N, C-alpha and C positions, 0 to 999 in steps of 0.2 A: 504493500500500499504506500502511496505517496503520502507525506506529511499534509497535515490539514493545517488550516488557520480558523482559530474559534475567537468570538469576540463577546465580552460582557459589557456592562453600562462602563467600567472604569479600565477593562484590560483588554490586550490584545494576546492572544495565546498562540504562538507558532513555533515552528521548529528553531533551533538554535542555527546561528550561523557564524563563519569566521570573525565577522564585526563583534561577536559576543563573548569571545575567548576571554578579553579582560575582565569583564563582568563576573563570568563564572569563577575564573581565577581568584578574583576578590572575595567573591562570596564564600567561597569554599576556605577561606581563611579562617574563617568564623569557628570557634572551639566547638560550638554545639553542633555545627553541621559535621564536623570532623569526629566528635563522639557518637551522636546518635545515628549517623548516616555511613554507609560503607564507602565513603570516599577515601582515595590514598591518604596517608599522612606520613610526613608533610605532603600538603597539596602544592604541587609545582605547576607552573605555568603550561609546561609540557603535558600535564595531565589534563587540563584544560583542552589545550589544543587536539589531544587525541580523542577525547570525549566528543567534542563539537565536531570534528572533521571526519572522524572514523566511527566511532563506537554508536553513536546515535543515529547517523544515516543508515548503517547496516542493522540496525535492529527495526527501523521502519520497512526496510525491504524484506526482512525475515518474517515481518507480522507477529512478533512476539512481546515486543516492548514499544510502545507509543510514548515518547518525552515530548513534551512542550514547554518552552519558556514562556513565563507570564511577564509581560511588560506594561506599564504604566502607560494610558492613552495621552495623558496630560504631560508627561516629562519624558517617556521612552525609558525611563529608568527599569533595569530588571527587579521583578517582584520575587522569583523563584522559580524552581522547576517542578514539573507536575507529571506523572506519569501513570500509564495502566500496563501492567506488565502481566502475561498470560501465565498463570500456576497451572490449572488443568483445564480441560474441556468445559467451558462455559464458566470458568471462575478466574476473575483476574484481580490483581492486587494495584491498590491505589498508593503510590508512594509521591513523597513530596518534601522540598526544604524550602525555605523562604528566607531571602536577604534579611540579614538582622535589622537594619534602619528601616525595612518595609514591613516589620511583625506588627501586631496589635491594629491593623487598619481593617481587618475583614478581608484582605486582599486572597489569602490563602483559601478560605471558604468559598470565594467567588470563583477562584480558577479551578479549585478542586470539582465544584458542582458543574461547572461547564464542561469540564473532562469526563466526568461520570455521565451527564446527560449524553455527551457524543457517543459515550461507549455503550449506554443503553439502545441507542437509536443505531448503531453502526456494527457493532461486534456481537458474536454469538455469546452471550453474557446472560447468567442468570444470577450471579453472586458477584459483588467485589468485596475484595477482603483489605481490611488495614492492619498494618502490624507496626507496632513502635515500641522501643525499648521502655520497660517500666521507669518511671521517671521523668519521661518526655510529656511533661503535662500540656504543653502547648499543641503538640501533635494531638494529644488525645482530645483537647477541646475543638480542633478542627472537625475531628471525625465525629465527634458527637453532634455538632451544630450541623453537620450534613445529614445527620439520621443513622449513622452507624450504631450498632447494638454491640457494646464491649462484651464479648463473650467469655472470657477469661485472661489468666495469666498463665503463661507456660514458665516453667522454673528452669533456668539456665539454659535457656533456648539457643542461644548463639554468643560467640566470643565476638566482642566487640573490638575496636581499634585500640583499646587500652590492653587486650591480649587476657581479658578476663571475661567468663561466662557471666551472662546478665539475663534477667527474667524479661519477657517481653508479654506485651499486652496483645491480645487479637480482638478484631471485631468484624462483623460483617454487615452489609446493607443488601437487600433483596431486591430483585426487579421491583419496581412499582406496579 
């Protein structure tokens, strides 16, 4: 599938381009993004170049991972990265990170809702899952505002960038 462009009242969601490498690199210097998401640590400019130039375009063409950058319409500033990743037949995972200085304004809920709505309309999906490391209360708040039901905590589910296993929350959103 070719990348799509989605629009909300305040945001433009589109595929990342080489012009976005610096913004992705800067965003991923944030300690929270490095702790709560699986980005390389330390995050180098070369990591952003590879992500934007190679990995994300390949994922779109493979049809297993659809990532869009969300950008403010008024300033063009990067708000965050939002993706739907195929888990199993009919089940996709919603993932996201938000730029530190763009948090707390409702942009993540707006962007994630637009992506989920696109997923319901376009993909063979009956369930969207959300996963977050326990303690990532901002991610959980976004998921709950989107209507996800937090279904449980998985003990020591995954090893984070600190090299230690951590508990994870899991939630689900069923086809409306």
